[in-house]
C-alpha positions as CSV (number, residue, x, y, z in Angstrom):
1,X,17.8,13.4,-9.9
2,X,14.2,13.4,-8.9
3,X,11.9,15.9,-10.5
4,X,9.2,17.7,-8.6
5,X,6.5,15.9,-10.6
6,X,7.9,12.5,-9.8
7,X,5.8,11.9,-6.7
8,X,6.0,8.1,-6.8
9,X,9.8,8.2,-6.9
10,X,9.8,10.6,-4.0
11,X,7.5,8.3,-2.0
12,X,9.6,5.2,-2.8
13,X,12.8,7.1,-1.8
14,X,11.2,8.2,1.4
15,X,10.1,4.6,2.3
16,X,13.6,3.3,1.3
17,X,15.3,5.9,3.5
18,X,13.0,5.1,6.4
19,X,13.8,1.4,6.1
20,X,17.5,2.1,5.6
21,X,18.1,4.3,8.6
22,X,15.6,2.8,11.1
23,X,15.4,-0.8,10.2
24,X,11.6,-0.4,10.2
25,X,9.8,-1.6,7.1
26,X,6.2,-0.1,7.1
27,X,3.4,-2.5,6.6
28,X,2.4,-2.5,3.0
29,X,6.0,-1.9,1.7
30,X,7.6,-4.8,-0.1
31,X,10.4,-5.2,-2.6
32,X,9.1,-7.5,-5.3
33,X,10.5,-6.6,-8.8
34,X,8.3,-7.8,-11.7
35,X,11.0,-10.3,-12.8
36,X,10.6,-12.1,-9.4
37,X,6.9,-12.7,-9.8
38,X,6.4,-16.5,-10.3
39,X,4.8,-17.5,-13.6
40,X,4.0,-21.0,-12.5
41,X,1.2,-22.9,-10.9
42,X,1.3,-22.8,-7.1
43,X,1.2,-26.2,-5.3
44,X,-1.9,-26.7,-3.1
45,X,-1.5,-26.3,0.6
46,X,-1.9,-30.1,1.3
47,X,1.1,-30.7,-1.0
48,X,3.2,-28.1,0.8
49,X,2.3,-29.6,4.2
50,X,3.3,-33.0,2.9
51,X,6.7,-31.6,1.8
52,X,7.6,-31.0,5.5
53,X,5.7,-34.0,6.9
54,X,7.2,-35.3,10.1
55,X,9.6,-32.3,10.6
56,X,9.2,-30.6,14.0
57,X,10.2,-26.9,13.7
58,X,10.8,-26.6,17.4
59,X,14.4,-25.6,18.5
60,X,17.4,-24.2,16.7
61,X,18.9,-26.7,14.2
62,X,21.7,-28.8,15.7
63,X,24.0,-28.0,12.8
64,X,23.5,-24.2,13.2
65,X,26.6,-22.2,12.5
66,X,28.0,-19.1,10.8
67,X,30.1,-19.7,7.7
68,X,28.7,-23.2,7.1
69,X,28.1,-24.3,3.5
70,X,25.3,-22.2,1.9
71,X,22.1,-23.0,3.7
72,X,18.9,-21.9,5.4
73,X,18.0,-22.5,9.0
74,X,14.3,-22.3,10.0
75,X,13.0,-22.9,13.6
76,X,10.4,-21.9,16.1
77,X,11.0,-21.3,19.9
78,X,9.4,-19.3,22.7
79,X,10.5,-16.0,21.0
80,X,8.7,-16.8,17.8
81,X,10.0,-17.9,14.3
82,X,13.5,-17.5,12.9
83,X,14.9,-17.8,9.4
84,X,18.6,-17.5,8.7
85,X,20.9,-18.0,5.8
86,X,24.7,-18.2,5.7
87,X,27.5,-19.0,3.3
88,X,31.1,-20.1,3.6
89,X,33.8,-17.5,4.5
90,X,35.1,-15.6,1.5
91,X,32.0,-16.3,-0.7
92,X,28.7,-14.4,-1.0
93,X,25.6,-16.1,-2.3
94,X,22.2,-14.8,-3.1
95,X,19.1,-16.0,-1.2
96,X,15.5,-15.1,-2.0
97,X,12.2,-16.3,-0.9
98,X,8.7,-15.7,0.3
99,X,6.7,-16.7,3.3
100,X,2.9,-16.8,2.9
101,X,0.6,-17.1,5.8
102,X,-2.6,-19.0,5.7
103,X,-5.2,-18.1,8.4
104,X,-2.5,-15.8,10.1
105,X,-0.9,-12.4,9.9
106,X,2.5,-11.0,10.7
107,X,2.6,-9.1,14.1
108,X,6.3,-8.2,14.0
109,X,9.3,-8.8,11.6
110,X,12.8,-8.0,12.7
111,X,15.8,-8.1,10.4
112,X,18.9,-10.0,11.5
113,X,22.3,-9.0,9.9
114,X,20.6,-7.4,7.0
115,X,22.9,-5.0,5.0
116,X,20.7,-2.1,3.9
117,X,22.7,-1.6,0.7
118,X,22.5,-5.2,-0.6
119,X,19.5,-6.8,1.1
120,X,15.8,-6.2,1.1
121,X,12.7,-7.5,2.7
122,X,9.1,-6.4,3.2
123,X,5.6,-7.4,4.2
124,X,2.5,-6.8,2.0
125,X,-0.5,-4.6,3.0
126,X,-2.6,-7.6,4.1
127,X,0.3,-8.7,6.4
128,X,0.1,-12.2,5.2
129,X,3.2,-12.4,2.9
130,X,6.9,-11.5,3.4
131,X,9.4,-11.4,0.6
132,X,13.2,-11.1,0.9
133,X,16.5,-11.0,-1.1
134,X,19.7,-11.3,0.8
135,X,23.4,-11.4,-0.4
136,X,25.1,-13.4,2.4
137,X,28.7,-14.1,3.1
138,X,30.3,-15.6,6.2
139,X,27.6,-14.3,8.5
140,X,23.9,-14.6,9.1
141,X,21.2,-12.7,7.2
142,X,17.6,-13.3,8.0
143,X,14.4,-12.4,9.9
144,X,12.8,-13.1,13.2
145,X,9.0,-12.9,13.2
146,X,5.9,-13.4,15.2
147,X,2.4,-14.2,13.8
148,X,-1.1,-14.0,15.0
149,X,-2.6,-17.4,14.0
150,X,-6.1,-18.9,13.9
151,X,-6.7,-22.6,14.4
152,X,-4.9,-24.7,11.8
153,X,-2.9,-21.8,10.4
154,X,0.1,-22.5,8.2
155,X,3.3,-20.8,7.1
156,X,4.2,-21.5,3.6
157,X,7.9,-21.2,2.7
158,X,9.4,-20.8,-0.8
159,X,13.2,-20.6,-0.5
160,X,15.8,-20.3,-3.2
161,X,19.6,-20.5,-2.7
162,X,21.6,-18.8,-5.4
163,X,18.5,-19.0,-7.7
164,X,18.1,-22.8,-7.3
165,X,15.6,-25.0,-5.6
166,X,17.8,-26.7,-3.0
167,X,15.7,-28.5,-0.3
168,X,18.9,-30.3,1.0
169,X,20.2,-26.8,2.0
170,X,17.2,-26.1,4.2
171,X,17.4,-27.2,7.8
172,X,14.3,-27.1,10.0
173,X,14.0,-27.4,13.8
174,X,16.4,-29.0,16.3
175,X,16.6,-32.2,14.2
176,X,17.8,-30.2,11.2
177,X,15.3,-32.0,9.0
178,X,15.2,-31.3,5.2
179,X,11.9,-30.7,3.5
180,X,11.1,-32.7,0.3
181,X,11.0,-29.6,-1.8
182,X,12.0,-25.9,-1.6
183,X,8.3,-25.1,-1.1
184,X,6.8,-26.4,2.1
185,X,4.4,-25.5,4.9
186,X,4.5,-25.7,8.7
187,X,2.0,-25.1,11.4
188,X,2.1,-21.4,12.3
189,X,1.7,-22.2,16.0
190,X,3.6,-25.5,16.6
C-alpha cells in the first residue's frame, strides 16, 4: 500500500495507470530497470552502419507472419517505421531492446499488440531513445513510430531475443535481410 509520503511511488503509479488505460506513454517516461543498463562499451556509429550495410529497410519483410519461429521484423514504408516480434504458437519468448536516434527525434510511437500487464516500452525526455520489453507468444508485439530527421540521421537498433544476441532472427525490409550483429544502424529517412 502506498503511504501519503511516498510521492515518487504515487507519480510512478499515476504514469503507469495512464499508459495502461490509454495506451499513451508520456514523453520522458521509460521503463529501464537498473539491471538492464548495459555495462559495456558501445560500438561507434560507423560500425553499426556497417552491420546493416546493403540492407534496404523499405517494405515489409517477405517472410512476415504471425507464429513464425521467434524473430524480429523491421521495415519502413510510407506510414513510417515498424518493429514487430513474434514467437511460435504455444510458446512465449522475451524480447527487449533499444532504439537510439542520431540527429533525429521521435514524433509518435504507437504500440502494436502490447499486453499492458506483461509488456513495457517508453521514450526518454530527449525523445531520442526508445526502450522496450515484450513477452510475445503466437501474435505480434511491437511499435510503429515516426521520426523527425536531420540530414544523415540514423536509427540505431539493439535487439535481444530471449536475452541473446541473435542477428539471424532479425529480418529487415522486403528482402528480409539479416544484419551482421544484433546492434546495427539504418538511415532514419530511407
